[in-house]
N, C-alpha and C positions, 0 to 999 in steps of 0.2 A: 504493500500500500504506500501511497504518497499522500501526505497530509498538506492541505493548503487552506488558507482562510477564504471565506466567501468573497467573491469579486477579485481575488488575487489572480494575476496573469499566470497561466499554466503553459509552459513551453514544452513542445514535444518534437521529437526527431525520430524518423524511421530511416534505417540504413539497409541497403541491399548488399549482401555479401555474396559475390559471385566472381569467378575467374574471368568472366566475359566483361571487358571494359566498355563495351558498346551498349549497355543497358541503362535505362532511366527508370525512375520510380515516380509515381503520381498518386496523390491522395485523392481517391474517388469518393469515398463515403466514410463518415464518422458519426456514430450514434451513441448517445449516452443512455444509461438505464440504472435504476436503483437495484435491479436484480441481475447478477452476473450470468444467470441461466436463461434470461428472457429479454431479448432485444427486439421484441415485436409488440408487446402490449403497452406498457408505460415507457415511452421513450422520448428523447429529445434529440433532434437532428442538428448537428453542427454543420455538416456538409453532406449533400446527397447528389450523386452522379456529377461531381465537380462543381455543383451550384452551392454557394454559401447560403446557409439557412439561419445562422446565428450572427447577429451584427458584431459580436466581439471576436469572431473567428478571423484570423489573419494568417495568410501564408507568409513565410519568411524566405528570403533569398538564401540559397545554398550554392557555394562555388563548385559543389560536386553534383553531378547528374544522378548519382546513385543514392542521394540523400534528400529526403523531403522534410521540411521544417514548417511548423505552424504553431499558433498559440490561440488561446481563448480564455475568457474569464471564468473562474471556478464558480459553480452555482449549486444550489440544492434543489431537491425535489420536494416542494411543499413542506419543508421542515420535518417531515415524517420519516425520512430515510437518512440514516447517518452516513451512507456511502453512495458514491456515484461511480459507475463502471463505464468504461469506454471501449467500444468495439469499432475498429477502423478496417476498411478494405482499401488496399493499395493495388495499383496496377503496375506491372513491369512491361516495358516496351523496348524495342530497338531504338537506339539513339538516331535521330534524324529521320525516323519513319513518320512523316507528318500526317499520314492517314490513320495512324494508330490512336487508340483511346487516350494515350498520354498527352497528345497534342490537340485534342478536341476541346478541352476545357469543360465549361458547363454544358451539360446535355439535359435540357428541360423535359424532353420526352423521347421515347424510343420511336424510331421510324418503322412503319409497317408497309409491306408491299400490298398494293391494291389487288384483291382477289377477283375472281369472276363473279 
């Protein structure tokens, strides 16, 4: 566990450890929950499909393409839950593959093919 005060900035970093130097990492989704076993019922979205949902969420520059950095303000779930758990989904792509998910940024909805 990591203990922070309410509204304190919480800084996170995700690093990719690979022998391939041509990979990049992208923060796609981060969801908070008071229950570490349930990230579907009572949740709070920080970022979803690359779209920032929390106004305190900030991506931070990293000089390394295999490191993603971001921060947000610590918060509580209605003062009834003593802990908040975070689950993040990251995407790994080939560097300079501008058609990959890592370079698309915010995807507000999924595209569907028109059927007959």
